[in-house]
C-alpha positions in Angstrom: 191.4 137.3 95.8 190.2 140.8 94.7 186.6 141.0 93.8 185.4 143.5 91.3 181.9 144.4 90.0 180.6 142.4 87.0 179.7 145.7 85.5 183.0 147.5 85.9 181.4 150.8 84.9 179.6 150.8 88.2 181.6 152.1 91.1 179.2 151.1 93.9 181.2 149.0 96.5 178.0 147.4 97.6 177.1 146.3 94.1 175.4 142.9 94.2 177.1 141.0 91.4 180.8 140.5 91.9 183.5 138.3 90.3 187.2 137.7 90.9 189.6 139.9 89.0 191.2 138.0 86.1 194.7 136.7 86.8 196.8 135.8 83.7 200.3 134.3 83.7 202.5 134.3 80.6 204.5 131.1 80.2 207.3 130.2 77.8 209.3 132.2 75.4 209.7 132.7 71.7 207.4 130.7 69.4 205.9 128.7 72.3 204.7 131.5 74.4 201.2 131.2 76.0 198.9 132.8 78.5 197.4 130.8 81.4 194.1 132.1 82.8 194.7 131.1 86.4 191.2 131.7 87.8 189.1 131.0 84.8 186.9 128.6 86.8 186.2 131.1 89.5 185.2 133.8 87.0 183.0 131.5 85.0 181.3 130.4 88.2 180.7 134.0 89.2 179.2 134.7 85.8 177.1 131.4 85.9 178.6 130.3 82.6 180.7 127.3 81.6 184.4 127.9 81.8 184.8 126.7 78.2 182.6 129.5 76.9 184.8 132.2 78.4 188.0 130.7 77.2 186.7 130.0 73.8 185.5 133.6 73.6 189.1 134.8 74.3 190.4 132.6 71.5 187.8 133.9 69.0 188.4 137.5 69.9 192.2 137.2 69.8 192.4 134.9 66.8 194.4 132.5 69.0 194.1 128.8 69.7 193.0 127.7 73.1 193.7 124.6 75.1 191.3 123.6 77.9 191.9 120.9 80.4 189.1 120.8 83.0 190.6 117.9 85.0 193.7 119.9 85.8 191.8 123.2 85.8 194.1 124.7 83.2 192.9 127.1 80.5 195.5 128.4 78.0 195.3 131.0 75.2 198.3 130.9 72.8 200.3 134.1 72.7 201.3 136.8 75.2 198.3 138.7 76.5 198.3 141.1 79.6 195.6 141.0 82.2 194.1 144.3 81.3 193.6 143.2 77.7 191.8 140.0 78.7 189.8 141.9 81.3 188.5 144.3 78.6 187.6 141.3 76.4 185.8 139.7 79.4 183.7 142.9 79.7 182.7 142.4 76.1 181.7 138.8 76.9 179.6 140.0 79.8 177.9 142.6 77.7 177.0 140.1 75.0 176.3 136.9 76.9 175.5 137.6 80.5 
């Protein structure tokens, strides 16, 4: 798993605070398309925040419904969203709440 700096503007490879790079997988087609955040739990753990906060933030910023199932470790945002877009939103979450 690739680790990146929590503050992505810092290019120091020995930066103390690191987190896994966000991995998103688009499932379904047509009207039922959704994006699964594969490593949401690992990201939230690295940021020392509950996983529900990060997922709910994505839903609010994107104007999309979210589905959270902690037992199966499955966090879903409705719609098709690429990794880079979600990573940029995660940077906004970090600036505001971490």
